[in-house]
C-alpha positions as CSV (number, residue, x, y, z in Angstrom):
1,M,144.1,194.0,238.8
2,K,141.4,195.2,236.4
3,L,137.7,194.8,237.1
4,P,134.7,195.6,234.9
5,I,132.3,198.2,236.2
6,Y,128.9,199.4,235.1
7,Q,126.5,202.1,236.3
8,A,122.7,202.2,235.8
9,D,119.9,204.5,237.0
10,A,117.2,202.4,238.7
11,F,113.4,203.1,239.0
12,T,113.4,205.5,236.1
13,D,113.1,205.5,232.4
14,T,115.6,208.4,231.8
15,V,119.2,208.9,232.5
16,F,119.8,211.2,235.5
17,G,116.6,210.1,237.1
18,G,115.9,207.4,239.8
19,N,118.8,206.1,241.8
20,P,122.3,205.4,240.3
21,A,124.1,202.2,241.3
22,A,127.5,200.8,240.4
23,I,127.7,197.1,239.4
24,V,130.9,195.1,239.6
25,P,130.7,191.6,238.1
26,L,133.4,189.3,239.6
27,K,134.7,185.9,238.7
28,E,135.5,185.3,242.3
29,W,135.2,187.3,245.5
30,I,137.7,189.9,246.3
31,S,138.4,191.1,249.9
32,D,135.7,192.9,251.8
33,D,138.2,195.7,252.4
34,L,138.7,196.2,248.7
35,M,135.0,196.1,248.0
36,Q,134.4,198.8,250.6
37,K,137.2,200.9,249.2
38,I,135.7,200.7,245.7
39,A,132.3,201.6,247.0
40,L,133.8,204.6,248.8
41,E,135.6,205.6,245.6
42,N,132.4,205.3,243.6
43,N,130.6,207.5,246.1
44,L,127.2,206.3,245.1
45,S,124.6,205.2,247.6
46,E,125.2,201.6,246.6
47,T,127.8,199.5,244.8
48,A,126.7,195.9,244.1
49,Y,129.1,193.0,243.5
50,L,128.1,189.8,241.7
51,V,129.6,186.3,241.5
52,E,127.9,183.7,239.2
53,N,127.4,180.2,240.6
54,N,125.5,177.6,238.5
55,N,123.5,180.2,236.6
56,R,122.6,182.0,239.9
57,F,124.2,185.1,241.2
58,H,125.4,185.8,244.7
59,I,125.0,189.6,245.3
60,R,126.4,191.9,248.0
61,W,125.8,195.6,248.5
62,F,128.1,198.3,249.9
63,T,127.4,201.9,250.7
64,P,130.4,204.3,250.8
65,A,130.6,203.4,254.6
66,V,129.2,199.9,255.2
67,E,127.9,196.7,253.8
68,V,124.1,196.3,254.0
69,D,121.8,193.3,254.0
70,L,119.4,194.4,251.4
71,C,119.3,197.0,248.6
72,G,116.5,197.2,246.1
73,H,117.6,199.7,243.5
74,A,121.1,198.2,243.2
75,T,119.5,194.7,242.7
76,L,117.3,196.2,240.0
77,A,120.3,197.9,238.4
78,A,122.3,194.6,238.6
79,A,119.5,192.7,236.8
80,H,119.3,195.4,234.1
81,I,123.1,195.1,233.5
82,L,122.8,191.3,233.3
83,F,119.9,191.5,230.9
84,E,121.0,194.4,228.7
85,E,124.8,194.5,228.8
86,L,126.0,191.0,229.7
87,G,123.7,188.9,227.6
88,Y,121.7,187.0,230.2
89,A,119.3,185.0,228.2
90,G,116.5,184.1,230.6
91,D,113.5,186.2,231.8
92,I,114.2,185.7,235.5
93,I,117.3,186.1,237.5
94,F,117.9,184.3,240.9
95,F,120.1,186.2,243.4
96,D,121.4,184.7,246.6
97,S,122.0,187.3,249.3
98,K,122.2,188.0,253.0
99,S,118.4,188.4,252.9
100,G,117.9,185.0,251.3
101,E,116.8,184.3,247.7
102,L,115.7,187.3,245.6
103,T,114.4,187.2,242.1
104,V,114.1,189.8,239.3
105,K,111.7,189.1,236.5
106,K,111.8,190.9,233.1
107,E,108.6,191.7,231.3
108,R,109.4,193.9,228.3
109,D,111.1,197.0,229.8
110,L,109.7,196.4,233.3
111,L,111.8,194.7,236.0
112,T,110.1,193.2,239.0
113,L,111.8,192.4,242.3
114,D,110.4,189.7,244.6
115,F,111.5,190.7,248.1
116,P,110.5,189.7,251.7
117,A,108.0,192.1,253.2
118,T,108.3,193.7,256.7
119,K,105.4,195.3,258.5
120,P,106.4,198.3,260.7
121,T,105.5,198.1,264.4
122,K,105.4,200.3,267.4
123,A,108.8,201.0,269.0
124,E,110.5,203.5,271.3
125,I,111.9,206.3,269.2
126,P,115.1,208.2,270.2
127,S,114.4,211.9,270.7
128,E,117.3,212.8,268.5
129,L,115.4,211.4,265.5
130,V,112.2,213.4,266.0
131,D,114.2,216.5,266.9
132,G,116.2,216.0,263.7
133,F,113.3,217.0,261.6
134,N,111.8,220.5,261.1
135,I,108.3,218.9,260.9
136,K,107.1,216.4,263.5
137,P,105.7,213.1,262.3
138,E,102.1,212.0,263.1
139,I,103.0,208.4,263.6
140,T,106.4,206.9,264.6
141,L,107.2,203.2,264.0
142,K,110.1,200.9,263.3
143,A,110.7,198.2,260.8
144,N,113.8,196.1,261.5
145,E,116.8,198.4,261.2
146,D,114.8,201.4,259.8
147,Y,112.7,203.9,261.7
148,F,109.4,204.7,260.0
149,F,107.8,208.1,260.2
150,V,104.3,208.9,258.8
151,F,103.5,212.5,258.1
152,R,100.2,214.2,257.4
153,N,100.5,214.9,253.6
154,E,102.8,215.0,250.6
155,T,103.6,218.6,251.1
156,E,105.2,217.9,254.5
157,I,107.3,215.2,253.0
158,R,108.5,217.6,250.3
159,N,109.3,220.2,252.9
160,L,111.4,218.0,255.2
161,D,114.7,219.6,256.1
162,P,116.6,217.1,258.3
163,V,119.5,218.1,260.6
164,F,121.8,215.3,259.6
165,A,124.2,215.8,262.5
166,K,121.4,214.8,264.8
167,L,120.1,211.9,262.8
168,K,123.6,210.5,262.5
169,K,123.9,210.0,266.2
170,V,121.3,207.3,266.2
171,K,122.4,203.8,265.2
172,S,120.0,202.7,262.4
173,R,120.2,201.9,258.7
174,G,117.9,204.9,258.0
175,I,114.7,206.8,258.5
176,I,111.7,206.2,256.1
177,C,109.4,209.2,255.9
178,T,106.1,208.7,254.1
179,A,102.6,210.1,253.6
180,K,99.6,209.6,251.3
181,G,100.4,210.9,247.8
182,D,98.5,213.6,245.9
183,E,98.7,211.8,242.5
184,V,99.9,208.3,243.6
185,D,99.0,206.1,246.5
186,F,101.9,207.1,248.7
187,V,105.1,209.1,248.6
188,S,108.3,208.8,250.6
189,R,111.8,210.0,251.2
190,F,114.7,208.0,252.8
191,F,117.5,209.4,255.0
192,A,120.5,207.3,256.1
193,P,123.3,209.5,257.4
194,A,124.6,206.8,259.7
195,A,125.2,204.6,256.7
196,G,127.0,207.3,254.8
197,I,124.0,208.5,252.7
198,D,122.3,211.7,253.8
199,E,119.4,211.2,251.4
200,D,118.9,208.2,249.1
201,P,117.2,209.1,245.8
202,V,115.1,205.9,245.5
203,T,115.1,203.0,248.0
204,G,113.7,199.7,246.8
205,S,114.3,198.0,250.2
206,A,112.3,200.8,252.0
207,H,109.3,199.8,249.9
208,T,109.4,196.3,251.4
209,K,108.2,198.1,254.6
210,L,106.1,200.9,252.9
211,A,104.1,198.5,250.9
212,P,102.7,196.4,253.7
213,Y,101.9,199.5,255.8
214,W,100.0,201.3,253.0
215,S,98.4,198.2,251.8
216,E,96.7,197.8,255.1
217,I,95.9,201.6,255.4
218,L,94.5,201.9,251.9
219,G,93.0,198.4,251.5
220,K,94.8,197.8,248.3
221,Q,97.2,195.1,247.1
222,T,98.7,197.0,244.2
223,M,99.9,200.6,244.7
224,N,101.8,203.2,242.7
225,A,104.5,205.1,244.6
226,H,106.9,208.0,244.1
227,Q,110.0,208.6,246.1
228,I,110.1,212.3,245.9
229,S,113.8,213.0,246.1
230,A,115.3,215.5,243.6
231,R,115.9,212.7,241.1
232,L,112.4,211.1,241.6
233,G,111.7,207.4,241.6
234,K,108.7,205.7,240.2
235,L,107.6,202.3,241.6
236,E,104.7,199.9,241.6
237,C,104.3,197.7,244.7
238,T,102.1,194.6,244.9
239,M,101.6,192.6,248.1
240,K,101.9,188.8,247.7
241,G,101.5,187.2,251.1
242,D,104.7,187.8,253.1
243,R,106.5,189.0,249.9
244,V,106.3,192.3,248.0
245,L,106.7,192.7,244.3
246,I,108.4,196.0,243.4
247,S,108.5,197.0,239.7
248,G,110.3,199.7,237.9
249,M,112.6,200.4,235.0
250,A,116.3,201.1,234.6
251,V,118.7,202.6,232.1
252,S,122.4,202.1,231.5
253,Y,124.7,205.1,232.1
254,L,128.3,203.9,232.2
255,K,130.6,200.9,231.5
256,G,134.3,200.8,232.1
257,E,137.1,199.3,234.0
258,I,138.6,199.7,237.4
259,T,142.3,199.4,238.0
260,V,143.3,198.5,241.6
């Protein structure tokens, strides 16, 4: 069996920036086991699979280790591939997913995700998580399956040096680490060793939790954000009721064929 495959860098305007995602358009679903094996072989933080149904697209996302319920950068990358490589003619794409209906709107080179927002809340934090960082957070929260740590400043975020063996012991999707930015409204990094990703370069879904938190703290509806991994991601987040609009760019890197 031969399957098409594309790769795009999301939340960046240059190749080798942002977060790479593989996109595999399908005519019909293949087995979950095969999708997981392909994702492991790709060895990217996410591989997204698409099946079209009445001009909508069902989307699923796999890390090298597990299927996840929501992924922002791979959704942005999938929309980019549909618009730029596969000739999708409209200016908005409707995705059906495990997290409900998601949309991506195209305005010139900018793509905007419309995702459900989640506000972090107080929760009991396993000691292994706090002990897994060389710098202790000022505030510890949780947002659904992610832990959410607030640090004092951008320098602390840059200097984080996690002990992944400790973080991996705690069952969670990942740990969002954030602080006010020096040049943008807020910065973040995202670590997910339990999901097979030590550090994710740019995490759109994390910003569904970052945006409502910082919107309340800063008193702003629209915010500029950087995810300050080595690849750097640039995002604009706008709160819209219980939804968050997450905007960024994407660039194509690869197109080819899988033989399985």
